[in-house]
C-alpha positions as CSV (number, residue, x, y, z in Angstrom):
1,M,-142.3,61.7,89.7
2,L,-145.2,64.0,90.1
3,I,-148.8,62.3,89.6
4,S,-152.4,63.3,90.6
5,P,-155.4,61.8,89.4
6,P,-157.5,62.9,86.4
7,F,-159.9,64.8,88.5
8,L,-159.4,67.4,90.9
9,S,-162.0,68.9,92.8
10,P,-162.5,70.1,96.5
11,T,-165.8,68.6,96.6
12,Q,-167.4,65.5,96.5
13,P,-169.7,64.3,93.8
14,Q,-173.3,65.8,93.6
15,Q,-176.6,65.4,92.1
16,N,-176.8,66.8,88.6
17,E,-180.6,67.4,87.8
18,T,-180.0,67.8,83.9
19,M,-178.5,64.4,83.3
20,P,-178.5,60.5,84.6
21,I,-175.5,60.2,86.8
22,A,-173.5,57.1,86.7
23,V,-173.4,54.8,89.6
24,A,-169.8,54.8,91.4
25,G,-170.4,51.3,92.5
26,N,-167.8,49.9,94.8
27,T,-164.8,51.9,95.2
28,I,-161.2,50.3,96.0
29,V,-159.5,52.9,97.8
30,P,-160.1,53.9,101.5
31,D,-161.6,57.3,102.0
32,G,-159.7,60.6,103.0
33,D,-157.4,61.1,99.8
34,V,-157.4,62.6,96.8
35,C,-157.8,59.3,95.0
36,A,-160.8,58.4,97.0
37,A,-162.6,61.7,96.0
38,N,-161.5,61.9,92.6
39,M,-161.3,58.2,90.9
40,L,-164.9,56.9,91.5
41,E,-164.6,53.8,89.8
42,C,-167.7,52.3,88.5
43,A,-169.2,49.2,89.6
44,P,-167.7,45.6,89.2
45,G,-168.5,44.2,85.9
46,N,-169.8,47.4,84.5
47,G,-166.6,49.4,83.2
48,A,-164.1,48.3,85.8
49,Y,-160.7,47.0,85.7
50,P,-159.7,44.3,84.5
51,V,-162.7,42.1,83.7
52,S,-166.3,42.4,82.8
53,F,-169.2,40.1,84.4
54,N,-168.7,37.9,80.8
55,L,-165.0,37.8,81.5
56,G,-164.4,40.3,78.5
57,W,-160.8,42.1,79.3
58,H,-161.3,45.7,79.9
59,G,-158.4,47.9,80.2
60,G,-159.0,50.6,82.4
61,A,-161.6,52.1,84.5
62,H,-165.0,54.3,84.0
63,L,-164.6,56.9,86.4
64,M,-167.3,59.4,87.3
65,A,-166.1,62.9,87.4
66,P,-166.7,64.7,91.0
67,M,-168.9,67.9,90.7
68,V,-167.9,71.3,91.3
69,G,-170.9,73.4,91.7
70,N,-173.8,72.0,89.3
71,Q,-171.1,71.4,86.7
72,P,-168.7,68.1,86.3
73,A,-165.1,68.8,87.4
74,P,-162.8,68.8,84.1
75,V,-160.5,65.9,82.8
76,R,-157.1,66.6,83.7
77,A,-153.6,65.4,82.8
78,I,-152.2,63.2,85.2
79,A,-148.6,64.0,85.0
80,D,-146.2,66.1,82.8
81,G,-146.0,64.6,79.2
82,K,-146.5,65.0,75.6
83,V,-149.8,64.6,73.6
84,V,-149.1,61.9,71.2
85,Y,-152.8,61.7,70.3
86,L,-156.3,63.7,70.4
87,R,-159.5,63.1,68.7
88,K,-162.1,66.1,68.5
89,T,-165.7,64.8,69.9
90,D,-168.1,64.1,67.2
91,T,-170.6,66.9,66.6
92,A,-172.4,65.3,63.8
93,H,-174.2,63.0,65.8
94,K,-173.0,60.1,64.2
95,T,-175.3,56.8,64.2
96,T,-172.7,54.5,65.4
97,L,-172.0,56.5,68.4
98,Q,-175.7,55.8,69.4
99,Y,-175.0,51.9,70.6
100,C,-178.0,50.6,71.7
101,N,-179.9,54.2,71.2
102,V,-177.7,55.4,73.9
103,R,-174.8,58.3,73.3
104,T,-171.2,57.4,74.0
105,D,-169.0,60.3,73.1
106,D,-165.5,59.5,71.2
107,G,-163.0,62.4,72.3
108,C,-159.9,61.3,73.2
109,V,-156.5,62.5,74.2
110,V,-153.6,60.2,74.8
111,I,-150.5,61.5,76.7
112,R,-146.5,59.8,77.1
113,H,-145.2,60.2,79.8
114,D,-141.4,59.9,80.4
115,T,-140.1,60.4,83.6
116,E,-138.1,58.9,86.9
117,I,-138.8,57.0,90.0
118,G,-135.1,56.6,91.0
119,E,-131.7,56.6,90.2
120,G,-130.1,55.6,87.1
121,D,-131.2,54.4,83.7
122,D,-133.2,51.8,85.0
123,A,-135.4,54.1,87.1
124,K,-136.2,55.8,83.8
125,I,-139.6,55.0,82.7
126,T,-142.5,55.7,79.8
127,Y,-145.9,55.0,80.3
128,Y,-148.9,56.1,78.5
129,S,-152.3,57.6,80.1
130,V,-155.6,57.5,77.7
131,Y,-158.5,59.6,78.6
132,L,-161.5,58.5,76.1
133,H,-165.4,59.5,76.1
134,L,-164.8,63.1,76.5
135,Q,-167.6,65.3,75.7
136,T,-165.1,68.4,74.3
137,V,-161.3,68.5,74.1
138,Q,-159.5,71.5,74.9
139,P,-159.3,73.4,71.8
140,T,-155.3,74.3,72.5
141,L,-154.5,70.9,72.9
142,V,-152.0,69.6,69.5
143,V,-150.4,66.3,69.1
144,G,-146.7,66.6,69.9
145,K,-147.5,69.7,72.7
146,K,-145.8,69.7,75.9
147,I,-148.3,69.0,78.6
148,Y,-148.1,69.9,82.2
149,R,-149.9,67.8,85.6
150,K,-153.2,69.1,85.9
151,D,-153.7,70.8,82.7
152,T,-157.1,70.5,81.3
153,L,-157.4,68.3,78.7
154,G,-161.5,68.4,77.8
155,T,-164.7,67.5,79.9
156,P,-166.4,64.2,80.7
157,G,-168.9,62.9,78.2
158,Q,-171.3,60.0,78.5
159,I,-170.4,56.3,78.3
160,Y,-173.7,54.5,77.4
161,G,-176.0,57.1,78.4
162,Q,-174.1,57.5,81.7
163,Y,-172.8,61.0,82.5
164,P,-170.2,62.5,83.3
165,Q,-167.8,59.9,82.8
166,I,-164.3,58.8,81.4
167,H,-162.7,55.2,80.0
168,F,-159.3,56.0,81.9
169,E,-156.5,53.7,81.7
170,I,-152.8,53.5,82.0
171,V,-150.6,51.2,79.6
172,C,-146.6,50.4,78.8
173,N,-144.8,47.7,77.3
174,E,-142.8,45.1,78.9
175,A,-139.1,47.0,78.8
176,N,-140.8,49.9,80.8
177,L,-142.6,47.6,83.0
178,K,-139.5,45.8,84.1
179,R,-138.1,49.6,85.0
180,I,-141.2,50.3,86.9
181,I,-141.1,47.5,89.2
182,G,-137.5,46.5,88.8
183,R,-137.6,42.7,87.4
184,T,-139.1,40.8,85.5
185,P,-142.8,40.4,85.9
186,G,-143.1,37.7,88.7
187,A,-142.4,37.1,92.3
188,V,-140.1,39.5,94.1
189,G,-136.2,38.4,94.0
190,A,-133.8,37.5,96.7
191,Q,-133.7,41.2,98.0
192,G,-135.1,44.4,96.8
193,R,-134.2,47.1,94.5
194,K,-131.8,50.0,95.8
195,D,-132.1,52.3,92.9
196,A,-135.8,53.2,93.7
197,V,-137.1,53.4,97.3
198,Y,-140.4,54.6,98.3
199,G,-143.3,53.9,100.3
200,D,-143.7,51.4,103.0
201,L,-140.8,48.9,104.1
202,W,-141.4,45.1,103.6
203,F,-138.9,42.4,105.6
204,F,-139.8,38.9,104.3
205,I,-138.7,36.6,107.6
206,P,-138.6,33.0,106.9
207,R,-139.7,30.0,109.4
208,G,-137.6,29.1,112.3
209,T,-136.3,33.0,112.8
210,K,-135.3,33.6,116.5
211,F,-137.0,36.5,118.6
212,F,-136.9,37.4,122.0
213,A,-138.7,38.8,125.1
214,N,-136.2,41.8,125.4
215,E,-134.6,44.2,123.4
216,P,-131.1,42.9,122.1
217,H,-128.4,45.2,121.9
218,P,-127.9,46.5,118.4
219,H,-123.8,44.8,118.1
220,R,-125.8,41.6,118.5
221,D,-127.1,39.8,115.8
222,D,-128.2,36.7,117.6
223,D,-128.9,37.3,121.4
224,S,-128.8,33.7,122.4
225,A,-125.4,33.7,121.4
226,P,-122.4,33.6,124.0
227,A,-122.1,36.9,125.8
228,V,-120.4,39.9,124.5
229,G,-118.4,42.3,127.4
230,T,-121.2,42.7,129.9
231,L,-124.2,41.6,127.3
232,Q,-125.1,38.4,128.5
233,P,-127.4,36.2,126.2
234,Q,-130.9,35.5,126.5
235,A,-133.3,32.4,125.5
236,P,-135.3,32.7,122.3
237,I,-138.9,32.9,123.1
238,V,-139.4,29.9,120.9
239,A,-136.6,27.8,120.6
240,E,-137.6,26.5,117.0
241,G,-138.1,30.2,116.0
242,T,-141.2,31.4,114.2
243,S,-143.2,28.6,113.0
244,C,-144.0,30.0,109.5
245,D,-142.6,32.8,106.9
246,L,-143.9,36.2,108.0
247,V,-143.7,39.3,106.1
248,V,-143.5,42.8,108.3
249,C,-145.0,46.2,106.9
250,M,-143.0,49.2,108.3
251,H,-145.1,51.9,107.8
252,Y,-143.9,55.7,108.9
253,E,-146.5,58.8,108.7
254,K,-145.3,60.4,112.0
255,D,-145.8,57.5,114.0
256,C,-144.4,54.1,113.3
257,T,-146.7,50.9,112.5
258,L,-145.3,47.3,112.4
259,T,-147.9,44.9,110.7
260,T,-147.4,41.7,110.3
261,Y,-148.8,39.2,107.1
262,I,-149.0,35.7,107.2
263,Q,-149.7,33.6,103.7
264,N,-153.2,32.2,103.3
265,H,-153.6,28.7,101.6
266,D,-154.4,30.7,98.1
267,G,-151.0,32.2,97.9
268,S,-152.5,35.5,99.0
269,W,-150.7,37.3,102.1
270,S,-153.3,38.7,104.8
271,A,-152.7,40.9,108.0
272,A,-152.1,38.9,111.2
273,G,-151.8,42.0,113.5
274,S,-149.7,45.0,114.3
275,A,-147.2,45.6,117.1
276,P,-148.3,48.8,119.5
277,V,-147.8,51.9,117.5
278,E,-144.4,53.5,118.0
279,R,-145.7,57.3,118.5
280,E,-143.9,60.0,116.7
281,A,-140.9,57.4,115.6
282,E,-140.9,59.2,112.2
283,Y,-140.1,62.5,114.0
284,N,-138.0,60.8,116.6
285,L,-135.8,58.8,114.0
286,Y,-132.5,61.1,114.3
287,K,-132.8,61.1,118.2
288,R,-133.4,57.3,117.6
289,A,-130.4,56.9,115.8
290,T,-128.2,59.1,117.6
291,E,-129.0,57.1,121.2
292,L,-128.5,53.5,119.2
293,N,-125.2,55.0,118.4
294,G,-124.7,55.7,122.1
295,R,-125.2,52.4,123.3
296,Y,-121.7,51.4,121.3
297,I,-119.9,53.5,124.0
298,S,-121.7,52.9,127.1
299,A,-120.5,50.6,129.8
300,S,-122.6,47.6,128.2
301,L,-119.8,46.5,126.5
302,G,-117.3,46.9,129.1
303,N,-113.7,46.9,127.7
304,I,-114.5,45.7,123.9
305,T,-115.7,48.9,123.1
306,E,-111.9,50.4,122.6
307,G,-110.7,50.7,119.0
308,M,-114.2,48.8,118.2
309,A,-115.8,50.4,114.7
310,V,-119.1,52.0,115.5
311,P,-121.9,52.6,113.4
312,S,-122.5,56.3,112.5
313,P,-125.5,58.0,113.5
314,S,-126.0,58.7,109.8
315,A,-126.0,54.8,108.7
316,I,-127.7,53.6,111.7
317,F,-130.5,56.3,110.5
318,E,-130.8,54.6,107.0
319,M,-131.2,51.2,108.7
320,I,-133.8,52.1,111.1
321,R,-135.7,54.4,108.3
322,F,-135.3,51.9,105.3
323,G,-134.0,48.6,106.6
324,R,-130.8,48.9,105.2
325,C,-127.9,51.2,104.4
326,I,-129.0,52.8,100.6
327,H,-126.9,55.9,100.9
328,D,-124.3,56.2,103.7
329,Q,-122.9,52.7,104.3
330,L,-121.5,50.7,107.4
331,D,-118.0,51.4,108.0
332,N,-115.8,48.3,107.2
333,D,-116.2,46.1,110.7
334,A,-119.2,48.2,112.3
335,R,-122.1,46.4,113.5
336,F,-125.5,47.4,113.3
337,N,-128.0,44.6,113.8
338,H,-132.1,46.5,113.5
339,W,-134.0,44.9,116.3
340,R,-137.7,45.7,116.1
341,K,-141.0,44.3,118.4
342,V,-142.9,42.2,116.2
343,K,-146.3,40.4,116.4
344,T,-146.0,36.8,115.4
345,P,-148.2,33.7,115.4
346,D,-146.3,32.3,118.3
347,G,-145.9,35.6,120.5
348,D,-144.5,38.9,120.1
349,G,-140.9,39.2,120.2
350,W,-138.0,41.2,119.1
351,I,-136.8,40.1,115.4
352,N,-133.4,41.1,113.9
353,L,-135.1,42.6,110.7
354,S,-131.1,42.8,109.1
355,A,-130.3,39.3,109.7
356,S,-128.8,37.7,106.7
357,N,-132.1,35.6,106.1
358,V,-134.6,38.3,105.9
359,R,-135.0,40.4,103.0
360,T,-135.8,43.7,102.5
361,Y,-138.1,45.5,100.0
362,S,-140.0,49.0,99.4
363,D,-143.4,49.4,97.8
364,A,-141.2,50.4,94.7
365,D,-140.8,46.7,94.3
366,F,-144.1,45.8,93.9
367,P,-144.4,42.8,96.1
368,E,-146.8,40.2,96.1
369,W,-147.4,40.5,99.6
370,A,-148.6,44.2,98.9
371,G,-151.2,42.5,96.8
372,W,-149.4,43.0,93.6
373,N,-149.7,40.0,90.6
374,F,-148.7,40.0,87.2
375,I,-151.0,38.4,85.0
376,N,-149.4,37.0,81.4
377,D,-150.9,33.9,81.4
378,D,-154.0,34.3,78.8
379,P,-153.0,32.2,75.8
380,T,-155.7,33.4,73.7
381,P,-155.5,36.4,71.5
382,D,-158.6,37.7,71.8
383,S,-160.6,40.0,74.3
384,L,-162.1,37.1,76.5
385,C,-160.3,36.9,79.7
386,D,-159.4,33.2,79.3
387,S,-156.1,33.3,82.3
388,P,-156.1,30.7,84.7
389,T,-155.3,32.7,87.4
390,V,-158.0,35.4,87.2
391,K,-160.6,32.4,86.5
392,R,-159.0,30.7,89.6
393,W,-159.8,34.0,91.7
394,L,-163.6,34.4,90.2
395,D,-164.3,30.6,90.8
396,V,-165.4,31.3,94.3
397,N,-167.3,27.9,94.4
398,H,-164.1,26.0,93.3
399,S,-166.4,24.1,90.9
400,G,-163.6,24.5,88.0
401,H,-165.8,27.1,86.2
402,V,-166.7,30.4,86.2
403,T,-170.3,31.1,85.1
404,H,-171.8,35.0,84.6
405,T,-173.5,34.2,88.0
406,D,-170.4,33.2,89.4
407,A,-168.5,36.4,88.1
408,I,-170.8,38.8,89.7
409,E,-170.9,36.8,93.0
410,A,-167.1,36.5,93.2
411,L,-166.7,40.5,92.3
412,S,-168.7,41.4,95.0
413,H,-166.1,39.9,97.4
414,E,-163.9,42.5,98.9
415,A,-160.9,39.7,98.8
416,V,-161.0,39.4,94.8
417,R,-161.8,43.0,94.3
418,H,-158.4,43.5,96.0
419,R,-156.6,41.5,93.7
420,M,-158.4,43.0,90.6
421,A,-157.3,46.2,92.1
422,H,-153.7,45.2,92.2
423,A,-153.3,42.9,88.9
424,I,-151.3,44.0,86.4
425,C,-152.4,42.4,83.4
426,K,-151.1,41.6,79.6
427,F,-153.7,41.6,77.2
428,P,-155.1,43.3,73.6
429,S,-156.0,46.6,73.8
430,E,-159.7,46.9,72.9
431,W,-158.9,50.4,70.8
432,A,-156.9,48.8,68.0
433,K,-158.9,48.8,64.5
434,N,-156.6,45.7,63.3
435,G,-158.2,42.4,64.2
436,L,-161.3,43.9,65.4
437,E,-163.6,41.2,64.5
438,A,-161.2,38.2,65.5
439,R,-161.0,40.2,68.9
440,Y,-164.5,40.1,69.9
441,N,-165.8,36.9,67.6
442,W,-166.4,35.1,70.9
443,L,-169.5,37.2,71.7
444,K,-171.3,35.4,69.1
445,S,-170.9,32.0,70.6
446,P,-172.2,30.4,74.0
447,H,-169.9,30.8,76.8
448,E,-170.5,29.9,80.4
449,A,-170.0,33.3,81.7
450,L,-171.8,35.0,78.5
451,T,-175.8,34.8,79.2
452,N,-176.9,35.9,75.8
453,P,-174.5,35.7,72.7
454,L,-174.9,38.5,70.3
455,S,-176.7,37.6,66.9
456,E,-174.7,38.5,63.7
457,T,-176.7,41.7,63.0
458,A,-176.0,42.9,66.8
459,F,-172.7,41.7,66.4
460,N,-171.9,43.9,63.4
461,N,-173.3,46.8,65.1
462,L,-171.3,46.6,68.0
463,M,-168.2,46.5,65.8
464,D,-169.2,49.6,64.0
465,H,-169.6,51.1,66.9
466,A,-166.3,49.8,68.0
467,R,-164.1,50.9,65.0
468,D,-165.6,54.6,65.6
469,L,-164.0,54.6,68.9
470,A,-160.4,52.7,68.1
471,F,-157.6,54.8,67.6
472,W,-154.4,52.7,68.2
473,E,-153.1,52.5,65.0
474,D,-153.4,56.2,64.5
475,I,-150.8,57.2,67.3
476,L,-147.2,57.5,65.7
477,D,-145.1,57.3,68.6
478,P,-142.0,55.0,68.8
479,D,-142.8,53.6,71.9
480,L,-146.2,52.8,71.8
481,P,-146.5,49.2,72.6
482,P,-148.5,47.5,69.8
483,A,-152.0,46.8,70.6
484,N,-151.4,42.9,71.3
485,E,-148.4,43.9,73.5
486,C,-149.8,46.1,76.2
487,W,-149.5,46.0,79.8
488,H,-152.6,47.2,81.5
489,F,-152.1,49.1,85.3
490,P,-155.1,49.1,87.6
491,P,-155.1,53.1,87.2
492,T,-156.5,53.9,90.7
493,M,-153.8,51.9,92.4
494,L,-151.1,52.9,90.1
495,V,-151.9,56.7,90.8
496,R,-151.8,56.0,94.4
497,Q,-148.7,53.8,94.2
498,F,-146.6,56.7,92.1
499,R,-147.7,59.5,94.4
500,Q,-145.7,58.0,96.8
501,S,-142.4,58.2,94.7
502,R,-142.1,61.9,94.2
503,W,-138.6,61.8,92.9
504,L,-138.3,64.9,91.1
505,S,-137.2,64.4,87.1
506,A,-135.1,67.2,85.3
507,D,-138.0,68.7,84.2
508,E,-140.1,68.8,87.3
509,L,-136.6,70.2,89.4
510,E,-136.4,73.1,86.7
511,Q,-139.9,73.9,87.6
512,V,-139.1,73.9,91.4
513,Y,-136.0,75.8,90.7
514,P,-136.0,77.5,87.3
515,N,-133.4,79.2,85.5
516,T,-134.4,82.8,86.3
517,Y,-134.8,83.0,89.9
518,V,-137.5,85.5,91.0
519,Q,-136.7,87.0,94.7
520,K,-139.8,88.8,96.5
521,S,-139.1,91.7,98.4
522,G,-140.5,94.7,99.9
523,G,-143.9,93.5,98.3
524,Q,-142.4,93.2,94.7
525,L,-141.2,90.4,92.8
526,Y,-137.9,91.0,90.7
527,Q,-135.2,89.1,88.8
528,A,-132.0,88.4,91.2
529,A,-128.8,88.7,89.8
530,N,-127.6,84.9,90.5
531,T,-129.3,82.3,88.4
532,V,-129.5,78.3,88.5
533,S,-128.6,76.7,85.4
534,S,-129.3,72.9,84.0
535,E,-125.6,72.1,85.0
536,I,-126.1,73.4,88.7
537,R,-129.5,71.3,88.9
538,K,-127.8,67.9,87.5
539,K,-125.0,68.6,89.9
540,Y,-127.3,68.4,92.7
541,R,-130.6,66.4,91.7
542,I,-130.0,63.1,92.3
543,A,-128.3,63.7,96.0
544,L,-131.4,66.0,96.6
545,N,-133.6,63.3,95.7
546,R,-132.0,60.7,97.5
547,L,-131.8,62.4,100.4
548,M,-135.4,64.2,100.7
549,E,-136.5,60.3,100.7
550,K,-134.1,59.5,103.3
551,H,-135.6,62.3,105.7
552,S,-139.1,61.5,105.0
553,I,-139.4,65.2,103.1
554,T,-141.3,63.3,100.1
555,R,-144.1,61.9,102.6
556,N,-146.1,64.9,101.6
557,V,-146.3,68.0,99.8
558,M,-146.4,70.4,102.6
559,R,-142.9,68.7,104.0
560,L,-141.7,69.3,99.9
561,S,-142.8,72.9,99.8
562,H,-141.1,74.0,103.1
563,F,-137.9,72.4,102.3
564,L,-137.5,73.4,99.0
565,G,-139.4,76.9,99.4
566,Q,-136.7,77.6,102.3
567,G,-134.0,76.3,99.9
568,A,-135.0,78.7,97.6
569,E,-133.4,81.5,99.8
570,E,-130.9,79.6,101.6
571,S,-129.0,78.6,98.6
572,R,-130.7,80.7,96.1
573,T,-132.3,77.7,94.5
574,L,-128.9,76.0,94.3
575,A,-126.7,78.9,93.0
576,W,-125.4,79.6,96.3
577,M,-123.9,76.6,98.5
578,D,-121.3,78.6,100.5
579,E,-121.9,82.0,102.2
580,H,-120.7,84.8,100.1
581,R,-118.7,86.9,102.2
582,S,-115.2,87.7,102.6
583,E,-112.6,86.3,105.2
584,A,-112.9,89.5,107.6
585,S,-116.4,89.7,107.3
586,C,-117.0,86.2,108.5
587,N,-114.4,86.3,111.3
588,S,-115.9,89.4,112.3
589,L,-119.4,88.6,112.2
590,Y,-119.3,85.0,113.7
591,A,-116.5,85.5,116.4
592,N,-117.7,83.6,119.5
593,R,-120.7,82.2,118.2
594,N,-121.8,78.7,117.4
595,G,-118.7,77.3,118.8
596,N,-116.5,79.5,117.4
597,D,-113.7,80.1,119.7
598,L,-110.3,80.6,118.0
599,P,-109.1,83.2,115.8
600,G,-110.4,82.3,112.2
601,D,-113.4,80.5,112.8
602,G,-115.9,82.5,111.7
603,Y,-114.6,82.2,108.0
604,K,-113.4,78.4,108.3
605,F,-116.8,77.5,109.7
606,R,-118.9,79.6,107.7
607,G,-122.3,78.7,105.8
608,R,-121.8,75.8,103.7
609,G,-124.3,73.7,101.8
610,M,-127.9,73.8,101.1
611,K,-129.0,74.9,104.3
612,Q,-125.7,77.0,104.8
613,L,-124.5,75.1,107.9
614,T,-122.5,77.8,110.1
615,G,-120.3,77.5,113.2
616,K,-118.1,74.9,114.6
617,F,-120.8,73.4,117.2
618,N,-122.9,72.6,113.9
619,Y,-120.2,71.5,111.8
620,A,-119.1,69.3,114.8
621,E,-122.5,67.8,115.3
622,Y,-122.6,67.1,111.5
623,W,-119.0,65.2,111.3
624,V,-120.2,63.0,114.6
625,Y,-123.2,62.3,112.5
626,R,-121.5,61.1,109.6
627,G,-119.3,59.2,111.5
628,W,-116.1,61.5,110.8
629,L,-115.7,62.6,114.2
630,R,-116.4,61.1,117.6
631,R,-117.6,62.9,120.5
632,R,-115.3,61.3,122.7
633,D,-112.4,63.2,121.1
634,F,-113.7,66.4,122.1
635,T,-115.1,68.5,125.1
636,P,-118.8,69.0,125.1
637,S,-119.2,72.9,125.1
638,W,-115.6,73.6,124.8
639,W,-116.1,77.1,123.8
640,T,-116.7,77.7,127.5
641,L,-113.9,76.1,129.2
642,P,-110.2,76.7,129.6
643,H,-107.8,74.4,128.0
644,P,-110.9,72.0,126.4
645,T,-110.2,69.4,123.6
646,R,-111.7,70.8,120.8
647,P,-113.2,68.9,117.6
648,N,-110.7,68.1,114.6
649,I,-112.4,69.5,111.5
650,A,-109.5,70.2,109.2
651,T,-111.6,70.0,106.2
652,P,-114.5,71.7,106.3
653,D,-114.7,72.4,102.4
654,V,-116.1,68.6,101.9
655,L,-119.1,70.1,102.2
656,L,-118.7,72.1,99.0
657,S,-115.9,69.6,96.9
658,V,-118.6,66.5,97.3
659,S,-122.2,67.1,96.2
660,F,-124.0,64.6,98.2
661,N,-122.5,66.1,101.4
662,T,-123.5,69.6,100.2
663,V,-127.2,68.6,100.3
664,D,-126.6,66.1,102.9
665,A,-125.5,69.1,105.6
666,G,-128.6,70.5,104.6
667,T,-131.2,67.6,104.8
668,W,-129.2,66.8,108.4
669,Y,-129.9,70.3,109.6
670,W,-133.7,69.8,108.6
671,E,-133.9,66.6,110.4
672,A,-131.7,68.2,113.7
673,T,-132.5,71.8,113.9
674,P,-131.5,73.1,117.3
675,I,-134.7,74.2,118.9
676,H,-135.0,78.0,118.7
677,G,-133.7,79.0,122.3
678,L,-132.2,75.5,123.4
679,P,-129.4,75.1,121.1
680,H,-128.2,71.8,122.7
681,L,-131.9,70.1,122.0
682,R,-132.5,69.2,118.1
683,S,-135.9,68.6,116.3
684,T,-136.8,67.6,112.9
685,M,-138.5,70.5,110.7
686,N,-141.0,67.8,109.6
687,R,-142.8,68.1,112.6
688,H,-143.7,72.0,112.0
689,A,-144.1,71.4,108.0
690,D,-146.7,68.8,108.9
691,L,-148.7,71.9,110.7
692,G,-149.6,73.8,107.6
693,I,-148.8,76.0,104.8
694,S,-150.2,79.5,105.7
695,T,-147.9,82.2,106.5
696,S,-147.6,81.9,110.3
697,H,-146.2,78.5,109.8
698,I,-143.9,79.6,107.2
699,Q,-142.9,82.2,109.5
700,I,-142.3,78.9,112.6
701,V,-140.1,77.2,110.2
702,T,-137.8,79.9,109.2
703,T,-137.3,80.9,112.8
704,Q,-136.6,77.6,113.6
705,I,-134.3,76.9,110.3
706,N,-132.9,81.2,110.4
707,G,-132.5,81.6,114.1
708,G,-134.2,85.0,112.9
709,Q,-136.5,85.9,110.2
710,N,-134.3,86.8,107.3
711,G,-135.9,86.4,103.9
712,L,-139.0,85.4,105.3
713,E,-141.1,87.5,102.5
714,N,-138.9,85.4,100.2
715,R,-139.3,82.2,101.8
716,T,-143.1,82.6,102.1
717,Y,-143.5,83.6,98.7
718,H,-141.4,80.2,97.3
719,T,-142.8,77.8,99.8
720,Q,-146.5,78.7,99.0
721,R,-145.3,78.8,94.8
722,L,-144.4,75.5,95.5
723,Y,-147.2,74.3,97.3
724,K,-149.4,75.3,94.1
725,L,-146.6,73.4,92.1
726,F,-146.5,69.8,94.0
727,G,-150.2,70.3,95.5
728,D,-153.4,69.0,93.7
729,Q,-155.3,72.2,93.7
């Protein structure tokens, strides 16, 4: 899925001299990203999620619009979807919208989003985004109309005189919540889901786990076990193992950082420190996987290597990338253990993160040690928060009660705000007309967190005001959760969470590679003869998503744009997965190139796959990567030697007959492209893609991928087109 904040602006908020500006208060996201700049949440207790200072539930957050020049940024759709409700802003100056003598705008848009976060029906999700208090609503919007991410919905308005603001919230029903988090709301299960995997990786390491001073061989699952071959045992650093349960977060972003978390007395988890950063580890995953594979045929295992099942570099790559095999499984009887150096309270040492007692997850599991909580323990049907969990968080002085003063103090604590910012809560929607008075009747009665109960007159005025803002029953959508069955998401954190996925739905892939293929050449755009279709996209979409995640292409939109922009030329947007040349032409063109040294090799090893893998040398390297061929079974540089042992690649068409292989050959080549001019050295294109999206950067990537600059103009056009689609401009 592709998602972005409801405001997009290249600038930070500036002072608007014509109207009072809302105070952004304490934001709950770090600086330096699009969410921090464009989701400026109001201060706790004043329009923040999920509770007010008087313990009233609040299903969304009031966001202050960033300024573009002297105007507030427009409100935009956060993702593709369908408009299911809209209400034009009142222009008659209704007195009920002048609550407490200040204006609140009532313009509203609700969008239904049907998308995917992974493979299969359990990863197909529906959620709704709500944009309220718009000063104007885009005139072209119509209920039932398809809408696209970043489309303008309107302009921000006033909330109790504060301008420019909107109320923004995200909700779904329980069935979709289960698909989003991969389980029934609650603690994570025995292992993480595999249908959706994205973001950081998390390893739950139980108390008593052994750890060692020196890195064990990957064949060894316990390095204190008896010797194997020439591998001698070593004693664990602490005989009893780790003294407490640990969770290790593995974060790849160019470098690799392993951060250890321990559980606090209140059940939360805190970082206890990080192991030394592994520099450029993400760029070197292929190199590392190849090196680990090579350790199985080295002298270190002695005479047991003959006939031993050896894990393929592809499977090893997944183990060190995901902490487990997701796509390419270990061969039968092949042993690989994922050893990492980890910081623990008992000392730093190497722990087997693939041991049978270690549990593996990703951010897609919404694990509790990442801060996520599911609040469904409020037994009351009204809008007063009576959740024992939330009240325990707010009871910072442990008195057993939460007063208004307590709530103010608690919500100023970073730890409490962090919990609130990760709390997915079930409580009634404030936008339902039915039962309105009953939901808010508690405002008339004394309450420990309510300093000034409302008089009957004041209460009636509030109800008239709330009734004019309410709309839930007017949404005619069969999957909309009933008002009292809504699960509410912390809006900023959910947008940040889902931005890690970038799993392309069928509709999104159609925008990437539409049916009509436009090609650029000679400064002109024209429709090419070949076209892609929904059937072709369907054939490759799952593998494409899976493998772009495996090779970290989904890490940022520059990588996505470069990879798929190059694919628009290399495979003509998936329509050409093998080279369209005659046998005679291929044999003539590719004779004595790329390891082709026998008659017919040019055609046998012609371009196949998404990146047109070409030549016996590249085929051999890919076959070794997949474990279909052992490097020891052929002579290196066979094409330069008399009487060599050549690689036996009998069925090269497996790159076409199996859709996964068709795409995988392309993502492998992206990961392990021969460095231009140094064909025996390989480097991931992610390294080049991370440098930028300019014409010169695209030229560098093209040269590395193509070996020249064939189709450079078209590659540049599509790469920059896709950057506009994927990015937040």
